[in-house]
N, C-alpha and C positions, 0 to 999 in steps of 0.2 A: 741422588741422580747424578750421573757422571756428566762432565762437560761435553759440549758439542764438539764433534770432530770437524775441523775446518778443511774444506776442499778447494783446490785450485785446479781448474780444468782447462787444458791447452790443446791446440792442434795446429798443424800446418805452419810451423815456425819458419821453415824454409831458409835457415841461416846457412851460408852467407849469400844465397842467391837473391832473396827478396829483402833482406835486411842484413847489415853487417854483424849486428849483435842483437840479443833480446833487449827490449827497452828496460830502463831502470825500474819503471812501474811494474813490469812483470817480475823482476827479481825481488822487489818488495813484497809482491803477492806470494812468491815462493817462500820467502822467509816467514810470512804470516800463516802459511798453511801447515796443517798436520799431514796432509796427503796431497801429492801432486800427481795428476793424471794427464798423460799426453797421448793423443790419438793419432800420432804418426805424421809423416812428412817433415822429418827433421832436416835432412840433407847433410847436415854436419855432425860428425861424431863428437866433436868438442862440446857441442851444446848438450848432447846426451850426458857426457862425462860431468859437465858442470851442474846440470840439473840433478843427476843422481847424487853428486857430492853434497849439494846444498839442501836437498829435500830431506825432511824427517822420514817420510815414507814415499816411495815412488812406484807408480804403475804406468807402464807404457807399451806401445806397439810400434811396429814399423808401418810406413805408408808406401804408396806406389812410387814415390820419388826417392826412396831410400835405397842405397846401394848395399852390396854384400856385407860390408862390415857392420852396418846397423842391423841388417837382417840376421846376422849371426848372433847378435846380442839381444834382440827383442823378438817377441812372438808376433804372429799375425793377429791373434786374439789373446787378450789377457783377461783373467778373472780374479777378482779380489773381494773378500768379505770386509766391508768397512762399517763398523758400528752395527753389525747385524743386517746390513743391506748387501745384497749380492750384485756386484758391479761386473759388467762385461765391457771391454774396450776393443774397438775395431776401427780401422781407418775408413773403409768404404762400406756403404749400405745400399748402393744403387740409386735409382731414380727416386725423387721425392714422392711421386705418385705411388701409393700402395706401400710406402715405407713402414708404417706402423704394423700392418698385417704381416709383411715379410719378416720384419725383425722379431715380432712376437713369436712367429713360428721358428725362426732360426735360433732364438735365445730364450727358450721357455723357462730356463732355470735362473734367469736374471731379473732383478728388480729395476735396475738402471742400466741403460746402454749408452755409452759415450762413443761418439764417432766424429769423424772429420771429413776431409776430402773436398767438400764443396766451398769452404771458406764462408759459408752462409750460416749464421746462427740458427739453431733449431731447438725448440722445446715443445714436446708433445707427449701424449700418453696413449698407448695402444689400448684396445678394448680389454686385454687381459691385465692391464695395470702397469705394463712395462713403460717406464719413463725414458724417453729418447732425448739426448742432449748433444748438441754440437756447439762448441764454443766460438766458432768462426776462427779467424786467424789474428794474432796480435801484430803480425808483421806484413801481411799481404791481404789487404782489405778487398781486393778485386772490385766488385760492384757495390760493396757496402760503403756507407759514409765514412766509417772509421774502422780501424782494427779492433778486435774484441777478444775477450776471454771470459770464462765463467767462474764465479765463486759460489759455493754452497756450503751447507753444513749437514751433518748427520747427527741427529739427536733422538734418543728413544727409539731407534730403529726406523726413523723416518727421514726422508730427504727434505730439508727445510732451507729457507732463505736463498733460493736459487736466484742469482743475479748476473745479468749480462753486463760486463764492465767495459766501457769504451777505453781505448788506449789514447792517452793525450798525445798530441803531436808535438 
């Protein structure tokens, strides 16, 4: 059996508007991950460049706060097969109410949907089995007690060990 694929899931980094740089803790998680997923709202092209350069594998999309240069380099929706699981990544999914049903209909060919925008961590499963994950924001906690990101693993074609990680201040 092959080793688990380690994932780091980020969104809404908002550098340099909400933080001057990504915290060292996040860079450590980038170094530990086999795949880094970012669900948009970068704001800064330099952060994309740095994440792409430092990631073993990178999957990302643009968000509503991302300008023309980021939009020219990133898709609105990204799809990736990671360890036999079909991932879709998008920035916005709309209101929390009805999210699972809406996303199951919009992404019928995905096993896992990663999204951002709200800065509010989310982990749920739609009736069709689609897993929805929002890592929150490591740099702009808004109404959350701390900034956050997600780590997870893919092993044997299954998503495992999903963890919401608080960013130490």
